[in-house]
N, C-alpha and C positions, 0 to 999 in steps of 0.2 A: 684112613685116609680123612681127614676132616674135609669140610667142603673152602676153607683158603688153598690148604694145598691140592685140591681138585681142581682148583679156579687159576692155577698157575702153570704157566707152559716155562719150564727150564731149558735157556737156550745153551747155557755152559755154565762151568760150576761155580762161578761170581755174577752172572746175570740172570735175575730173574724177573719176565714179563708176565703179569696177571693176565689170566684171559676178560677174567670179571672183578669187579667191583662191587661189595654192598654197600648201599646207601643205610645208614644207622640213624639217623636224626629221626626227634620227634616218636622215641619209643619212648612206652609206658605213661603216655600224656593221655588222662583222663577228658574224654568227650573232644578230643581232637578231629572227628570226624564235622564240630561246625567252625574249625579253620579252614576247612578245606573248602567247605561251601562257600565261607569268606571269598578264599579264593578263588572261585570258580565267579564271582560275582565279579571281583576287581579284575580278572581276564575279561570277561564280558564287557564290561563297562568301559577298560582300557582301550580294546579292538574299538567299539561303537565310536566312544570320542575321538579317538585318531586319524579313523578313517573319515570321521565327519568334518575333521579341523581339515584334514586333506582334499577333499571333496570340493571344502567352500573355499578355499585357494585355488583352487584348480579351477571352479566354473566362474569365479569375479576375477575377472579382468583388472582392476583396480589391487589386487592384492598383490600381483605379479611385478611384485619387486623387491630389490635384495633383501629389507628385513623380512620379507615373506616367505624368502627362500631359505634360509636360517630357519625361522618357525617351523618350515615344512620338514627340515633334514631332523629337527628335533623331534616332531611327529613320526616321522618315520621309524627314524631310532626307537623312541619309547615303542610304537607298534611291535619294532622285529625282537626288540629285550625281551617284551614279555611273552612272544610266540616262543622266542628259543627257550624261556625259564620256565616258564607256569604249566601248560600241558602237561611237560614231560614230571613236573612234578606232581601233579594231581593224577597223572597216571603210574607212579609209582609208589603213591602213598594210598589213595582210592583203591588201587587194585593189589596194591602188594606186591609188585614187581621192583624190587629193592636189586635186584641184582644188575647190575649196568656192564653192558661189554667195555673192555679197552678202550676200543677206538671213539663209541659212542658218546664217553667220558671224555676225553681230552678235546674231542668236537664240541660239548654241551661245556666245556669248560674255557676254550677261545670263543663262542661267540655271548655268552653271557657276558667276559670279561670286558670283549672289545665293541659292544654297543653299550654298557656301563660308561665307557671309558669314552664315548663318542658322545652321549648325554653332559658329559664334563666338559668339553673340549666346545660341544656347540653352545653351551652359555657363555663362554670365553668371546666367541667370536658374537654373540650376541651384547658382551658385555662393550666389546670394541664400538659395533654398532652405535652404539648409546653414548659411546664417550664422544665419538665424531658427531653424532648429531646436535650435542647439548654445548660441546667445548671447541669447535670450528664447525660451528651450521653452516657458511658460507662455502665451505670446503666442500660438504657431504657429499654432494651428488656428483661430485669427482675422484672421492676417496672410496665411497661405499658404491660401489656399481657390479652388474652382474658378476661381470666378469672378477674382479676381487672378488668379490664372494665365494663363487664357484670355486675359486682357486684354492683360497683359505678350507673350504669345505673337502674338497678333493686331496689336498695336503692330509689334511688329518685323517681323513678313511685311511689311507695309504701307510703314513707313518705309524698310524696307532694299529693298523694289521701286521704290519712288519714285524712292530715289536711284540706284540701278542704270538706270532707265529713262531720269533724267537723264544720266547718264554717257553711255551709247549714242547718246542726239542728240547728244552734243555731238560723241560718232565721227562720227554719220553726216554731219555740216556738213565733213568734213573732204576737201581732194583730193589722189588718188591717182595720179600722173604721172610716178612712178619706176618701182621695181620691186616686184611684186605677191606676192613669193614671202616669207611667213612663217615666221620661223626658230628654230620651235617646233613642237610635235606639236597643237595647237589654235590658234584662235584667241585667242590670249593678249593680253591688252588694250594692256600697252606696245609689246610686239613689233610690234604691227598699227598701232599710229598714229604711231610713229615713220616707217613707211613714206609717211606721207603729207610735200606737197612744199610744203603750207601753215603758218600757224602755229600750231603746236601746244602753247604755252605755257598757255593754258586746259587742257589735257587733263592735261600734267602737272601742275599744280597740283593740282586734280582727284584726280588720281590719288595724290598724296599726302595730300589732306585723307581720301580712302576709306580707304586705308592706317591712318590714325590713327584714322577713326571703327570701323571693321570688324576691326582688329588690335591696336593699340595700348591704347586704350583700353578691351578686353573684356579682355586680359591687366591692366593697371593695376587697374581692379574686381576683379577675381579675387583677385590679390595682396595687395589691402588687406582683402578679406573675409578671406584665409586667415590674416592678422596680427591679426585682431578675435577671429578663433575660437581660434587660439594663446595669444591672452590671455584669453581667458574658458575652455580646458581649462589653465592653470594654476592660475586659481583654484578649480578641481574638487577637494575634497580626496581622493577615493579614487581610488586609482589603476585600480580597475576601472572605475568611470563614465567615467575620461578614457579609456582604451582603448576602453572601447564606442563612445562619441561619435567618436575619432578612426577607428574600423572605418567609419563612417559616412560618414566622405568618402575611404574611400579608393578606391572605383570613379570619383569625379568628378576626382582630382588623376590617375590613370591616365590617363582621357579627355583633361585639360587637356595632361598632357603630352603624349599621344599628337598631339594637334592642334598646339599651338603650337612643341614642339620642331624639326618639319620643317621647319615655316616660318621660324624664324631659323636653323636649316641651309642652307636655301635662299637666303636673304638672302646667308648669309655666303658661301656658292658663288656668288653673282650678281657677287661683286667680287674672286673670286680669279683673278687675271690670269692663272696659266696653267693653269686648268680650262679644259680643251676644253668648245665649244658644246656638244656631244652629252651631257656630264657634268653642265650647266646644264639642259639638258631634260631630262632622268633623274632629275634630284633635284627638278625642278615637279612631275614624273608622279607621282613616290611621294608626295609633298608632299599632293596631292588626294585620291588613292587608299586611301592607307593609315588614315587615321581610318575613315571609312566601314567599311574592312574589316574593323578590329580592334575598333570601338567595341561591336558587337551581344554580339562575344565575351568583351567586358571585363563586359557588365553581366551577362550569361549566367552567367559562371563565380565572379564576384566578388560577387555580390549574391544575398545568401541566401534573400531573398522571390523573385527570379528563380529561382532554382536549385530552390527548394523546388516552386514551381509548376510549373516546368516537370516536376519527377518524378512530381506527382500527376497530373498531364494525362496522360503518359506509361502510368501505372499506371490510370488509368483507363480509357485508348481500349484498354488490354492487356485489363481486365477486359471 
């Protein structure tokens, strides 16, 4: 009996639930150890950068504003998403522990996709903040309050977690009687449900729905937001005021580019016929880890309030 048959627990004649899956990504890749050294470096920098950003916002009272509540949520989400993904990936490939228990695979799948979705919708809330600040400056403090931002963030957490739980429950109803080798570097949803031997049409439909809700709609909303912002900036008479308003959007635009450009690249790479499997896997890996790695660096270096707060804390601690 082969490893796939041993890993399966048969409940009845038509339903097979595997005990374990086998992570088959990054097979036969020369010098792959250097990639894992890079991933380890990325994880350390991601943790340090996001913890630094969170601690600065917590300690500096002038940053206790609705805008930095959103930044805090993004930093916390980045930290959790990297922690949910990278340690398990490093453990899988560095120590050759490629078998993953079925329940652990589902948990891993849920947290990675849920936290990546939260990153997307946090950028949407940031876009709303910039829209009100530039298009309706006189009403900013009445529309963008701690209560309203808390409600938006709380709704995002509840809605996205509920949606992902439903997706995982759909996956849990699949029967696996073929290969149990996942051709990716973690329990990627599409790569895993395609291993099932019963009808996966509903899973395919929900994958499309989730892609639209979690990626396409946020990008469309952000694009519409910046069209409105551009129209408002054109109406500003003073070039100095226009430049000042544009500077407040710089950090957010960089974060949007960092998040959505890798996703676009990964989508294009997935349909390129001559790109090998490991190339697709590497693209997907970078898509998930790069935003959390770069976001705190961008906010620390491109936002004057955060940069000056860091300098003040360093001087205070030095004194």
